[in-house]
LOPATOR-928973 format. One record per residue: residue number from 1; x negated, y negated, z of N, C-alpha, C, O in turn; chain. Coordinates in steps of 0.001 Angstrom, whole numbers. Example, Ala and Ser with C-alpha at 12.3 -4.5 7.8 and 13.67 -1.06 7.14 Angstrom:
BEGIN
PT   n    n.c1    n.c2    n.c3   ca.c1   ca.c2   ca.c3    c.c1    c.c2    c.c3    o.c1    o.c2    o.c3 chain
PT   1  -13190    5690    7800  -12300    4500    7800  -13200    3300    7800  -14236    3319    8465     A
PT   2  -12850    2250    7080  -13670    1060    7140  -12900     -30    7870  -13409   -1138    8039     A
# end
This chain:
BEGIN
PT   n    n.c1    n.c2    n.c3   ca.c1   ca.c2   ca.c3    c.c1    c.c2    c.c3    o.c1    o.c2    o.c3 chain
PT   1 -122287  -93896  117002 -121570  -94282  115828 -122400  -93940  114586 -121845  -93543  113561     A
PT   2 -123716  -94091  114671 -124583  -93748  113521 -124463  -92258  113198 -124386  -91887  112026     A
PT   3 -124448  -91411  114210 -124385  -89961  114011 -123017  -89574  113447 -122912  -88558  112759     A
PT   4 -121991  -90338  113712 -120643  -90074  113194 -120461  -90667  111803 -119376  -90577  111229     A
PT   5 -121501  -91268  111262 -121515  -91927  109942 -120529  -93118  109920 -119927  -93405  108885     A
PT   6 -120374  -93786  111034 -119638  -95007  111091 -120647  -96153  111135 -120855  -96825  112146     A
PT   7 -121261  -96325  109952 -122454  -97181  109874 -122180  -98661  110123 -123006  -99331  110743     A
PT   8 -121084  -99177  109676 -120778 -100598  109905 -120661 -100911  111386 -121178 -101915  111875     A
PT   9 -119958 -100011  112097 -119805 -100226  113565 -121154 -100049  114280 -121477 -100793  115206     A
PT  10 -121923  -99070  113844 -123201  -98811  114426 -124124 -100040  114295 -124804 -100450  115236     A
PT  11 -124107 -100595  113083 -124937 -101798  112812 -124558 -102961  113736 -125421 -103652  114276     A
PT  12 -123254 -103155  113902 -122764 -104257  114751 -123217 -104071  116198 -123656 -105016  116854     A
PT  13 -123098 -102800  116691 -123458 -102533  118054 -124977 -102641  118270 -125423 -103129  119308     A
PT  14 -125766 -102184  117288 -127198 -102313  117421 -127673 -103777  117370 -128616 -104149  118068     A
PT  15 -127016 -104603  116542 -127375 -106024  116511 -127003 -106704  117857 -127756 -107536  118363     A
PT  16 -125883 -106352  118400 -125472 -106893  119687 -126439 -106447  120806 -126818 -107246  121662     A
PT  17 -126820 -105193  120782 -127737 -104670  121781 -129096 -105351  121662 -129710 -105707  122668     A
PT  18 -129556 -105527  120438 -130839 -106172  120236 -130862 -107620  120743 -131837 -108068  121346     A
PT  19 -129761 -108338  120483 -129681 -109731  120978 -129674 -109773  122491 -130343 -110617  123087     A
PT  20 -128940 -108888  123117 -128900 -108885  124618 -130262 -108494  125175 -130756 -109129  126106     A
PT  21 -130869 -107459  124616 -132163 -106990  125149 -133245 -108033  124922 -134128 -108195  125764     A
PT  22 -133194 -108737  123812 -134220 -109782  123525 -134094 -110913  124544 -135106 -111450  124992     A
PT  23 -132844 -111288  124923 -132636 -112366  125878 -133092 -111931  127275 -133745 -112688  127993     A
PT  24 -132736 -110706  127639 -133010 -110226  128996 -134440 -109744  129190 -135069 -110067  130198     A
PT  25 -134973 -108962  128222 -136255 -108296  128429 -137393 -108901  127629 -138562 -108697  127958     A
PT  26 -137060 -109651  126569 -138073 -110261  125757 -138253 -109511  124423 -137889 -108343  124292     A
PT  27 -138821 -110221  123449 -138926 -109640  122099 -139907 -108467  121962 -139804 -107694  121010     A
PT  28 -140861 -108323  122904 -141867 -107272  122742 -141616 -106067  123689 -142474 -105194  123825     A
PT  29 -140449 -106033  124329 -140143 -104947  125229 -139848 -103676  124420 -139400 -103740  123275     A
PT  30 -140108 -102533  125039 -139941 -101239  124330 -138513 -101015  123882 -138298 -100551  122762     A
PT  31 -137555 -101317  124688 -136174 -101086  124329 -135703 -102063  123216 -134936 -101681  122332     A
PT  32 -136170 -103306  123278 -135849 -104244  122234 -136382 -103779  120881 -135704 -103878  119859     A
PT  33 -137617 -103271  120902 -138217 -102786  119682 -137467 -101538  119144 -137360 -101340  117934     A
PT  34 -136964 -100723  120060 -136193  -99535  119632 -134891  -99970  118988 -134497  -99402  117969     A
PT  35 -134211 -100958  119549 -132994 -101434  118954 -133273 -102049  117558 -132473 -101876  116638     A
PT  36 -134353 -102732  117412 -134721 -103336  116120 -135035 -102264  115087 -134688 -102383  113912     A
PT  37 -135718 -101188  115570 -136013 -100051  114696 -134754  -99337  114227 -134679  -98892  113081     A
PT  38 -133763  -99226  115111 -132490  -98624  114768 -131713  -99478  113745 -131030  -98940  112874     A
PT  39 -131823 -100806  113860 -131201 -101681  112884 -131848 -101497  111507 -131149 -101489  110493     A
PT  40 -133163 -101351  111465 -133856 -101105  110212 -133429  -99753  109605 -133295  -99628  108387     A
PT  41 -133224  -98766  110454 -132788  -97447  109978 -131369  -97560  109356 -131093  -96960  108317     A
PT  42 -130507  -98314  109990 -129140  -98513  109455 -129188  -99231  108120 -128442  -98872  107210     A
PT  43 -130043 -100235  107974 -130132 -100990  106744 -130593 -100162  105585 -130279 -100475  104437     A
PT  44 -131363  -99066  105862 -131825  -98180  104802 -130708  -97274  104271 -130770  -96812  103132     A
PT  45 -129678  -97022  105107 -128595  -96136  104678 -127698  -96871  103715 -127723  -98099  103642     A
PT  46 -126916  -96134  102986 -126001  -96695  101996 -124728  -97188  102722 -123927  -96384  103197     A
PT  47 -124567  -98462  102795 -123394  -99026  103432 -122310  -99427  102415 -121266  -99969  102778     A
PT  48 -122581  -99152  101165 -121638  -99528  100106 -120517  -98530   99877 -119939  -98500   98790     A
PT  49 -120198  -97726  100855 -119189  -96736  100685 -117805  -97455  100731 -117514  -98207  101660     A
PT  50 -116991  -97201   99723 -115679  -97829   99637 -114647  -96785  100097 -114642  -95658   99601     A
PT  51 -113790  -97154  101028 -112786  -96179  101483 -111772  -95867  100443 -111474  -96716   99603     A
PT  52 -111221  -94670  100460 -110221  -94232   99505 -108875  -94369  100183 -108650  -93823  101263     A
PT  53 -107985  -95100   99543 -106636  -95319  100047 -105642  -94470   99300 -105758  -94305   98086     A
PT  54 -104673  -93930   99996 -103642  -93197   99371 -102608  -94146   98775 -102374  -95211   99346     A
PT  55 -101989  -93812   97671 -100963  -94671   97106  -99771  -94799   98062  -99413  -93845   98751     A
PT  56  -99171  -95974   98093  -98047  -96208   99006  -96774  -95480   98499  -95936  -95045   99290     A
PT  57  -96661  -95366   97189  -95495  -94659   96641  -95921  -93988   95367  -96965  -94305   94797     A
PT  58  -95130  -93083   94935  -95398  -92365   93690  -94358  -92747   92662  -93188  -92942   92994     A
PT  59  -94775  -92854   91426  -93885  -93220   90353  -93618  -91940   89515  -94549  -91242   89113     A
PT  60  -92356  -91664   89272  -92018  -90516   88496  -92004  -90902   87004  -91390  -91886   86593     A
PT  61  -92691  -90101   86240  -92771  -90325   84794  -91971  -89266   84080  -91977  -88113   84511     A
PT  62  -91276  -89607   82995  -90529  -88545   82260  -91534  -87626   81556  -92664  -88005   81250     A
PT  63  -91076  -86442   81325  -91923  -85444   80651  -92230  -85978   79247  -91341  -86535   78603     A
PT  64  -93452  -85824   78763  -93771  -86315   77432  -93036  -85508   76322  -92637  -86061   75297     A
PT  65  -92875  -84208   76558  -92172  -83354   75594  -91108  -82581   76299  -91390  -81539   76890     A
PT  66  -89873  -83067   76257  -88809  -82326   76973  -88629  -80973   76287  -88731  -80845   75066     A
PT  67  -88361  -79980   77113  -88131  -78655   76525  -86855  -78622   75737  -85805  -79062   76205     A
PT  68  -86950  -78098   74537  -85815  -78072   73611  -85195  -76659   73534  -84296  -76420   72728     A
PT  69  -85657  -75769   74338  -85113  -74414   74303  -83778  -74376   75023  -83657  -74770   76183     A
PT  70  -82801  -73898   74315  -81458  -73760   74933  -81168  -72299   75095  -81540  -71478   74256     A
PT  71  -80519  -71985   76150  -80150  -70576   76381  -78869  -70295   75605  -77945  -71107   75555     A
PT  72  -78857  -69096   74997  -77699  -68659   74260  -76705  -68049   75243  -77065  -67339   76182     A
PT  73  -75421  -68364   74976  -74384  -67846   75864  -74098  -66410   75432  -74048  -66099   74242     A
PT  74  -73917  -65565   76402  -73603  -64173   76132  -72122  -64033   75968  -71346  -64576   76753     A
PT  75  -71709  -63281   74916  -70310  -63061   74679  -69856  -61833   75484  -70527  -60802   75540     A
PT  76  -68728  -61997   76077  -68204  -60878   76850  -67441  -60000   75898  -66591  -60471   75142     A
PT  77  -67732  -58786   75934  -67007  -57851   75041  -66967  -56509   75714  -67468  -56301   76820     A
PT  78  -66315  -55568   74957  -66194  -54202   75481  -67419  -53417   75122  -68008  -53598   74056     A
PT  79  -67795  -52548   76018  -68893  -51668   75694  -68403  -50475   74929  -67282  -50021   75157     A
PT  80  -69184  -49959   74047  -68805  -48813   73232  -69324  -47536   73804  -69093  -46467   73238     A
# end
């Protein structure tokens, strides 16, 4: 998860792993210390990333300056 930049999930999994390893292996075991080191690495990264949401709908706004050009009608006549 950390390599995929899914930092919040990675932090949760590392904390869970550290708690389990500490209960089963003890606080000074090599794997427990590795999990704790990974948690410290995650805490150093920027977790303040705010997701960008797309708008649910779009609002149509009128043109600020409507075009005032009108096409002239062509008169039908005979060619000379």
